MIDO-57521 format. One record per residue: x negated, y, z negated of N, C-alpha, C in turn. Coordinates in steps of 0.1 Angstrom, whole numbers, padded with zeros to 4 digits, always signed. Layout:
residues N
XYZXYZXYZ/...
END
This chain:
residues 317
-0321-0094+0233-0320-0087+0222-0306-0076+0216/-0306-0080+0205-0292-0075+0202-0290-0065+0196/-0282-0053+0206-0283-0040+0203-0273-0038+0185/-0286-0026+0177-0276-0025+0167-0262-0020+0171/-0253-0020+0163-0238-0009+0163-0245+0001+0157/-0238+0011+0163-0237+0025+0164-0233+0033+0150/-0238+0032+0141-0233+0040+0124-0223+0053+0124/-0210+0051+0124-0204+0065+0123-0210+0073+0116/-0212+0088+0121-0216+0095+0112-0205+0100+0105/-0207+0110+0094-0200+0112+0085-0185+0119+0088/-0173+0123+0085-0163+0131+0090-0169+0145+0092/-0166+0153+0104-0167+0169+0105-0156+0175+0101/-0145+0172+0098-0133+0176+0089-0129+0171+0078/-0127+0182+0072-0119+0180+0052-0105+0176+0053/-0103+0165+0046-0091+0162+0044-0076+0171+0039/-0065+0167+0051-0053+0175+0045-0043+0167+0045/-0038+0174+0033-0033+0176+0022-0034+0160+0022/-0045+0157+0014-0053+0143+0008-0050+0135+0017/-0051+0133+0030-0052+0123+0041-0064+0124+0048/-0074+0115+0056-0085+0117+0060-0082+0117+0074/-0093+0126+0082-0090+0129+0093-0092+0112+0102/-0086+0111+0113-0085+0104+0120-0098+0101+0136/-0106+0090+0129-0116+0086+0135-0115+0073+0146/-0125+0078+0159-0119+0076+0172-0137+0071+0179/-0140+0059+0182-0152+0053+0186-0148+0052+0200/-0156+0061+0208-0149+0054+0228-0158+0037+0230/-0148+0031+0236-0154+0025+0243-0162+0021+0248/-0172+0015+0254-0177+0007+0264-0171-0003+0275/-0170+0003+0287-0162-0011+0296-0152-0002+0301/-0149+0011+0296-0139+0017+0303-0142+0024+0321/-0130+0029+0322-0135+0035+0336-0133+0052+0337/-0126+0056+0322-0126+0069+0321-0136+0079+0325/-0135+0090+0330-0136+0099+0336-0139+0106+0325/-0130+0114+0314-0132+0122+0301-0129+0117+0288/-0130+0126+0281-0130+0118+0266-0112+0122+0264/-0109+0137+0275-0094+0130+0276-0088+0124+0278/-0091+0119+0291-0080+0110+0299-0080+0095+0290/-0093+0094+0281-0093+0083+0277-0082+0077+0261/-0083+0095+0253-0075+0099+0243-0056+0098+0250/-0056+0101+0260-0044+0101+0269-0037+0090+0269/-0039+0080+0270-0041+0067+0274-0040+0057+0257/-0049+0063+0250-0050+0057+0233-0039+0058+0228/-0036+0073+0231-0028+0077+0221-0011+0072+0231/-0009+0069+0240+0004+0070+0242+0013+0075+0240/+0014+0064+0223+0028+0069+0214+0029+0081+0208/+0018+0088+0214+0024+0106+0206+0033+0109+0220/+0035+0123+0215+0045+0130+0217+0040+0139+0231/+0049+0135+0243+0046+0144+0254+0038+0148+0255/+0025+0155+0263+0018+0166+0258+0012+0167+0248/+0010+0162+0238+0006+0167+0222-0007+0163+0224/-0014+0154+0232-0028+0152+0230-0041+0162+0240/-0028+0168+0252-0038+0179+0256-0036+0191+0251/-0021+0190+0243-0022+0205+0232-0039+0206+0223/-0036+0192+0217-0050+0193+0210-0063+0196+0215/-0065+0195+0226-0081+0196+0233-0078+0207+0231/-0068+0213+0240-0070+0235+0239-0063+0240+0226/-0062+0231+0221-0062+0244+0202-0075+0238+0199/-0084+0229+0203-0097+0224+0195-0099+0226+0182/-0084+0207+0180-0085+0202+0176-0090+0187+0173/-0096+0184+0187-0103+0174+0180-0124+0180+0187/-0127+0172+0172-0136+0171+0170-0150+0166+0173/-0161+0166+0176-0171+0156+0179-0178+0157+0164/-0188+0151+0163-0199+0147+0151-0207+0160+0143/-0207+0169+0156-0213+0181+0150-0201+0188+0150/-0192+0189+0146-0178+0194+0140-0170+0207+0153/-0178+0203+0161-0170+0213+0176-0164+0213+0186/-0158+0214+0186-0142+0213+0195-0147+0199+0207/-0143+0191+0214-0146+0185+0219-0133+0192+0236/-0147+0199+0240-0135+0203+0259-0132+0193+0261/-0119+0201+0273-0109+0193+0278-0114+0181+0288/-0125+0184+0293-0134+0181+0303-0142+0173+0303/-0149+0173+0292-0155+0164+0284-0165+0154+0290/-0170+0148+0293-0177+0134+0302-0175+0122+0294/-0166+0117+0293-0172+0106+0290-0176+0097+0282/-0180+0093+0269-0191+0080+0266-0194+0077+0258/-0198+0065+0261-0195+0051+0255-0203+0051+0240/-0195+0046+0228-0198+0049+0214-0194+0062+0208/-0190+0071+0216-0193+0088+0206-0179+0082+0200/-0181+0089+0187-0173+0096+0179-0165+0107+0177/-0149+0109+0176-0144+0119+0181-0132+0121+0162/-0131+0133+0161-0124+0130+0144-0113+0142+0152/-0100+0137+0148-0089+0147+0147-0076+0145+0134/-0068+0157+0131-0061+0148+0125-0047+0153+0135/-0041+0140+0126-0031+0140+0130-0017+0138+0128/-0006+0143+0136+0003+0154+0128+0011+0144+0123/+0014+0151+0109+0018+0148+0095+0036+0147+0093/+0040+0136+0097+0055+0136+0100+0061+0137+0088/+0073+0147+0090+0089+0152+0077+0086+0137+0067/+0079+0140+0058+0082+0130+0048+0095+0132+0038/+0105+0128+0035+0111+0130+0019+0098+0132+0011/+0104+0136-0003+0096+0136-0015+0097+0124-0028/+0091+0119-0025+0095+0108-0039+0095+0117-0051/+0108+0119-0056+0114+0125-0068+0108+0115-0080/+0093+0110-0086+0096+0104-0097+0079+0109-0098/+0074+0111-0110+0062+0113-0118+0050+0099-0113/+0038+0100-0107+0027+0092-0105+0022+0098-0117/+0023+0089-0129+0013+0089-0139-0001+0084-0140/-0015+0093-0143-0025+0083-0146-0022+0080-0157/-0027+0064-0161-0029+0058-0173-0046+0055-0178/-0055+0058-0164-0069+0061-0171-0076+0065-0163/-0088+0070-0167-0099+0078-0155-0111+0081-0161/-0119+0073-0152-0135+0079-0156-0144+0080-0148/-0154+0077-0145-0163+0084-0136-0166+0070-0122/-0154+0060-0126-0156+0048-0114-0143+0048-0113/-0132+0050-0120-0120+0043-0118-0107+0053-0120/-0097+0056-0114-0081+0061-0120-0074+0046-0115/-0068+0042-0128-0063+0038-0128-0045+0047-0129/-0036+0041-0118-0018+0052-0117-0009+0037-0121/+0001+0054-0128+0017+0039-0126+0019+0045-0117/+0023+0040-0106+0032+0038-0094+0047+0036-0098/+0057+0050-0093+0067+0043-0091+0075+0038-0081/+0086+0036-0082+0091+0026-0071+0093+0037-0061/+0097+0034-0046+0094+0039-0033+0083+0050-0028/+0070+0047-0035+0056+0056-0034+0051+0046-0025/+0042+0049-0011+0034+0040-0009+0022+0043-0013/+0012+0028-0016+0001+0035-0020-0012+0042-0013/-0009+0034+0003-0021+0042+0010-0013+0045+0026/-0020+0061+0027-0007+0060+0045-0007+0049+0053/+0003+0051+0059+0006+0036+0065+0018+0041+0074/+0023+0042+0089+0033+0044+0096+0042+0056+0088/+0053+0055+0088+0060+0071+0087+0053+0077+0067/+0052+0066+0060+0045+0073+0049+0031+0074+0048/+0027+0091+0048+0017+0097+0052+0012+0100+0038/+0012+0114+0037+0014+0127+0024+0023+0120+0010/+0030+0110+0014+0040+0109+0006+0038+0093+0000/+0022+0095-0003+0015+0085-0011+0006+0083-0022/+0006+0072-0033+0001+0075-0043-0018+0080-0041/-0025+0075-0030-0035+0079-0025-0034+0092-0021/-0029+0101-0019-0027+0110-0010-0020+0119-0017/-0013+0120-0029-0005+0128-0040-0023+0125-0051/-0027+0116-0053-0037+0117-0064-0048+0126-0061/-0047+0122-0049-0067+0130-0039-0064+0143-0043/-0052+0150-0039-0044+0165-0041-0046+0168-0059/-0035+0164-0062-0039+0166-0078-0047+0161-0087/-0056+0155-0087-0067+0151-0092-0082+0161-0083/-0077+0164-0072-0092+0168-0064-0107+0160-0065/-0101+0149-0061-0114+0140-0058-0110+0130-0043/-0109+0139-0037-0112+0136-0025-0118+0124-0019/-0125+0118-0028-0134+0103-0021-0128+0087-0029/-0116+0095-0034-0106+0081-0041-0104+0076-0030/-0105+0062-0032-0095+0053-0026-0091+0042-0029/-0084+0030-0021-0074+0022-0031-0082+0006-0034/-0085+0003-0044-0091-0013-0039-0078-0021-0040/-0070-0019-0042-0062-0030-0040-0046-0017-0032/-0034-0027-0030-0024-0023-0029-0008-0026-0031/+0003-0022-0034+0012-0024-0041+0027-0024-0032/+0030-0031-0030+0046-0029-0022+0048-0011-0021/+0060-0003-0010+0062+0008-0015+0074+0004-0028/+0086-0006-0024+0096-0008-0033+0092-0010-0047/+0080-0015-0055+0076-0015-0065+0068-0011-0073/+0072-0013-0080+0062+0002-0095+0058-0004-0099/+0043+0005-0106+0031-0002-0114+0020+0004-0114/+0009-0004-0121-0001-0002-0120-0011-0002-0104/-0013+0006-0101-0023+0008-0089-0041+0013-0094/-0049+0001-0089-0061+0005-0092-0069+0013-0083/-0080+0025-0080-0086+0033-0071-0091+0036-0077/-0107+0037-0069-0123+0041-0068-0128+0054-0064/-0136+0061-0078-0140+0074-0075-0150+0075-0064/-0159+0062-0067-0175+0058-0057-0172+0056-0049/-0172+0060-0031-0170+0049-0020-0179+0037-0019/-0193+0040-0031-0204+0031-0027-0197+0019-0035/-0192+0021-0043-0187+0012-0053-0169+0001-0050/-0163+0007-0038-0149+0005-0034-0156-0011-0034/-0161-0018-0030-0163-0030-0022-0163-0039-0036/-0165-0036-0048-0167-0043-0060-0158-0045-0066/-0149-0034-0063-0138-0038-0067-0126-0045-0064/-0127-0044-0048-0119-0048-0039-0124-0065-0044/-0138-0067-0042-0142-0084-0044-0131-0090-0054/-0131-0079-0064-0126-0090-0077-0112-0089-0077/-0100-0081-0062-0091-0087-0061-0089-0099-0052/-0099-0099-0043-0100-0114-0034-0104-0117-0034/-0112-0118-0045-0119-0132-0057-0110-0136-0068/-0096-0135-0070-0084-0140-0084-0090-0134-0094/-0101-0123-0096-0104-0125-0106-0100-0112-0118/-0086-0108-0107-0079-0102-0116-0066-0105-0121/-0067-0104-0134-0053-0109-0138-0040-0097-0135/-0030-0104-0128-0014-0092-0130-0008-0102-0132/+0001-0092-0146+0019-0097-0143+0028-0085-0142/+0037-0094-0136+0046-0088-0130+0059-0086-0141/+0070-0077-0140+0081-0082-0147+0094-0078-0133/+0103-0081-0135+0112-0084-0129+0129-0084-0138/+0140-0080-0132+0154-0078-0133+0161-0084-0125/+0164-0100-0127+0177-0107-0120+0186-0115-0129/+0192-0120-0115+0205-0127-0126+0198-0139-0132/+0211-0135-0144+0208-0151-0155+0210-0167-0151/+0204-0172-0146+0208-0190-0146+0201-0200-0158/+0215-0200-0163+0217-0213-0177+0207-0221-0170/+0212-0227-0157+0211-0239-0154+0195-0237-0149/+0186-0233-0148+0174-0225-0143+0166-0227-0155/+0152-0241-0152+0143-0249-0161+0135-0240-0163/+0127-0226-0174+0117-0220-0175+0107-0226-0179/+0093-0224-0183+0086-0220-0178+0087-0226-0164/+0079-0225-0156+0084-0233-0145+0065-0227-0134/+0056-0229-0126+0050-0227-0114+0055-0232-0107/+0062-0224-0094+0064-0222-0083+0054-0222-0075/+0055-0233-0060+0044-0238-0050+0049-0239-0045/+0041-0229-0033+0050-0230-0017+0042-0225-0007/+0047-0228+0003+0034-0223+0018+0045-0211+0020/+0042-0197+0020+0046-0185+0025+0040-0177+0036/+0049-0176+0048+0042-0173+0061+0051-0155+0068/+0042-0148+0068+0049-0139+0076+0046-0130+0085/+0053-0127+0093+0048-0127+0110+0051-0114+0109/+0039-0109+0122+0041-0093+0125+0054-0087+0130/+0054-0078+0128+0067-0074+0131+0080-0081+0128/+0081-0087+0118+0089-0095+0110+0094-0092+0097/+0099-0083+0094+0103-0076+0077+0103-0091+0067/+0107-0099+0067+0110-0110+0054+0097-0122+0058/+0093-0123+0049+0085-0136+0049+0094-0151+0041/+0086-0159+0050+0098-0172+0046+0089-0184+0043/+0090-0191+0036+0085-0204+0036+0089-0218+0041/+0079-0222+0040+0076-0231+0050+0067-0243+0047/+0072-0253+0055+0063-0268+0051+0051-0263+0053/+0042-0276+0042+0026-0274+0044+0018-0273+0026/+0008-0269+0029-0001-0268+0021+0003-0259+0013/+0008-0255+0001+0010-0242-0007-0002-0231-0004/+0002-0223-0009-0011-0210-0001-0001-0200-0016/+0005-0203-0025+0019-0189-0029+0018-0198-0040/+0014-0192-0049+0020-0199-0067+0018-0190-0075/+0031-0190-0084+0035-0176-0095+0044-0185-0103/+0032-0181-0113+0047-0190-0130+0054-0177-0130/+0069-0187-0135+0079-0175-0138+0080-0180-0153/+0081-0170-0157+0090-0172-0172+0104-0163-0179/+0111-0163-0183+0123-0158-0188+0121-0154-0201/+0123-0138-0203+0115-0137-0214+0130-0128-0228/+0141-0129-0215+0153-0125-0223+0165-0120-0218/+0175-0126-0222+0184-0124-0210+0194-0116-0220/+0205-0115-0215+0220-0109-0220+0233-0113-0217/+0244-0108-0220+0257-0113-0216+0265-0109-0205/+0253-0098-0197+0259-0093-0188+0258-0101-0173/+0248-0108-0179+0242-0120-0162+0228-0117-0163/+0224-0105-0163+0213-0102-0164+0194-0112-0173/+0187-0109-0164+0174-0116-0173+0161-0105-0169/+0156-0109-0175+0144-0103-0178+0136-0114-0175/+0126-0109-0165+0120-0121-0162+0103-0115-0164/+0091-0125-0169+0077-0122-0164+0068-0133-0150/+0067-0124-0147+0062-0134-0133+0043-0131-0132/+0035-0142-0135+0019-0140-0132+0017-0154-0116/+0010-0140-0108+0010-0150-0100-0005-0151-0094/-0006-0164-0093-0023-0169-0092-0029-0169-0072/-0018-0165-0068-0022-0157-0057-0017-0142-0048/-0017-0144-0042-0016-0123-0033-0008-0128-0019/+0002-0135-0018+0010-0136-0008+0021-0124-0006/+0017-0119+0010+0031-0105+0008+0044-0111+0007/+0050-0104-0003+0059-0110-0008+0064-0114-0017/+0054-0123-0023+0051-0142-0029+0063-0135-0040/+0065-0128-0046+0073-0131-0063+0087-0131-0051/+0092-0119-0047+0105-0119-0042+0104-0127-0032/+0103-0133-0026+0100-0146-0019+0100-0163-0027/+0100-0163-0038+0098-0171-0047+0112-0167-0062/+0116-0159-0062+0128-0154-0072+0140-0155-0063/+0138-0156-0050+0147-0159-0043+0151-0168-0044/+0139-0175-0037+0142-0193-0040+0146-0200-0048/+0142-0194-0060+0146-0199-0071+0168-0193-0073/+0169-0188-0066+0184-0187-0067+0189-0174-0078/+0176-0166-0079+0179-0151-0087+0173-0144-0084/+0177-0135-0072+0166-0124-0062+0167-0118-0073/+0154-0106-0072+0154-0094-0077+0160-0084-0074/+0167-0077-0086+0181-0068-0084+0175-0051-0072/+0184-0053-0062+0173-0041-0053+0166-0048-0046/+0166-0064-0043+0157-0063-0028+0160-0062-0017/+0161-0055-0007+0167-0055+0007+0163-0062+0014/+0159-0073+0016+0147-0084+0026+0157-0102+0019/+0155-0099+0001+0154-0115+0000+0168-0110-0007/+0182-0122-0006+0177-0133-0001+0184-0130+0012/+0189-0118+0015+0195-0111+0028+0188-0102+0030/+0181-0100+0047+0177-0088+0054+0194-0076+0056/+0186-0068+0046+0202-0058+0049+0191-0045+0053/+0177-0046+0051+0168-0036+0063+0169-0022+0045/+0156-0011+0054+0157+0000+0044+0172+0009+0045/+0172+0017+0035+0182+0024+0031+0176+0039+0042/+0182+0045+0043+0181+0062+0053+0171+0066+0040/+0162+0075+0050+0151+0079+0046+0159+0094+0040/+0150+0092+0019+0155+0100+0006+0160+0094-0001/+0169+0082+0005+0178+0071-0005+0173+0073-0014/+0170+0076-0028+0165+0067-0038+0171+0057-0050/+0184+0054-0044+0193+0046-0056+0188+0034-0056/+0190+0029-0066+0190+0011-0066+0173+0007-0064/+0162+0011-0069+0151+0008-0066+0149-0008-0072/+0143-0017-0063+0139-0028-0065+0130-0033-0077/+0140-0038-0086+0137-0041-0102+0122-0051-0102/+0112-0047-0093+0100-0056-0098+0087-0039-0106/+0083-0051-0114+0072-0036-0120+0059-0049-0122/+0048-0038-0117+0033-0043-0123+0031-0043-0135/+0035-0048-0144+0031-0043-0156+0021-0042-0164/+0010-0056-0160-0004-0054-0164-0018-0059-0155/-0027-0048-0160-0038-0052-0148-0050-0055-0163/-0061-0069-0161-0065-0071-0171-0079-0078-0159/-0088-0072-0165-0105-0074-0155-0119-0072-0161/-0128-0075-0160-0144-0072-0163-0146-0063-0153/-0149-0048-0151-0152-0041-0149-0167-0046-0141/-0166-0046-0129-0182-0048-0118-0193-0043-0118/-0192-0032-0127-0203-0019-0124-0205-0020-0135/-0196-0016-0146-0203-0014-0160-0196-0027-0169/-0193-0036-0167-0191-0048-0180-0180-0044-0189/-0172-0035-0190-0165-0035-0198-0151-0045-0190/-0146-0044-0206-0133-0060-0205-0120-0046-0204/-0113-0042-0195-0103-0036-0193-0093-0045-0185/-0079-0034-0200-0070-0044-0198-0055-0033-0203/-0050-0027-0187-0036-0020-0186-0031-0021-0185/-0013-0013-0191-0001-0018-0194+0005-0009-0192/+0016-0008-0178+0026+0000-0175+0034+0006-0186/+0040+0019-0193+0048+0022-0200+0062+0023-0192/+0066+0017-0181+0079+0023-0175+0083+0011-0182/+0101+0009-0181+0109+0005-0183+0121+0002-0165/+0121-0010-0165+0133-0008-0152+0147-0005-0155/+0149+0000-0149+0159+0011-0151+0175-0002-0148/+0176-0012-0141+0187-0015-0144+0189-0023-0156/+0173-0027-0167+0175-0030-0178+0179-0023-0190/+0171-0011-0186+0175+0004-0201+0195+0005-0197/+0197+0004-0184+0212+0009-0181+0213+0004-0165/+0221-0006-0170+0228-0012-0159+0239-0004-0147/+0248+0001-0157+0258+0009-0143+0245+0018-0140/+0240+0023-0147+0229+0039-0139+0225+0039-0128/+0218+0023-0132+0207+0017-0120+0221+0013-0104/+0231+0011-0110+0244+0008-0098+0248+0016-0094/+0244+0031-0101+0255+0043-0099+0269+0036-0099/+0274+0038-0111+0288+0031-0113+0293+0048-0120/
END
């Protein structure tokens, strides 16, 4: 008879600066004598003595909210919660604007350099954590993600039980997304055109790459306008959602997006707190039928890409 999976109880700890506590389920099949012994091994990347200190300070709790004793015996299937040490982060000095809010959705216009959700070294300086704090909605969750370096529209859900319905829209490509980019102008490049290629992104490798094979990435590229300084504004409409798809396709066409630290050459991210020359890519429009209310939504970012408004200002000249 198949054993039913143990359901996680609600978190006994509140959010910290808009960030959820970490939940750990103790696995079966181990030889750990205590909960502490397992967590010391599991969190081996933490600073020396950090896990022991968390136990001593009562910061690791069980489902009832009570601190787990340092010598508590190991119990497979048990859930414990704690708040990780929040990293020191350079504040992203650009506004996060709300363009729509109702009982189900929050649509935000995210600035460049702000991650969508907590990940890696970007935790409190993320759109999700900021909105939870600023709007007072602890249940807010992201329906999809936008690259940290890309600005523009991101959709968040208010009610956890509805999140799956909105995430399914993105998974099933039922959301029309339109992007805008500033890149060099090439009079020899025939546009509009639909770019199709196969893109792979390997874990631990910064840049994605195109490889032979069945296309998994499709983008309609259109030129909106160009000017005498050699720059053009492009409209990009992806039919798929591969990692870095628009950046890879623009680079492959010979017109890489301004400010891109990965394509065509990996130069790596700048130092923390360096907000110069943002990637000139903007998620301009989101259009979809609301799966909960049936409302036809069309949202548009009001941002202007800096290199188009004033190239010398963007370039720091």
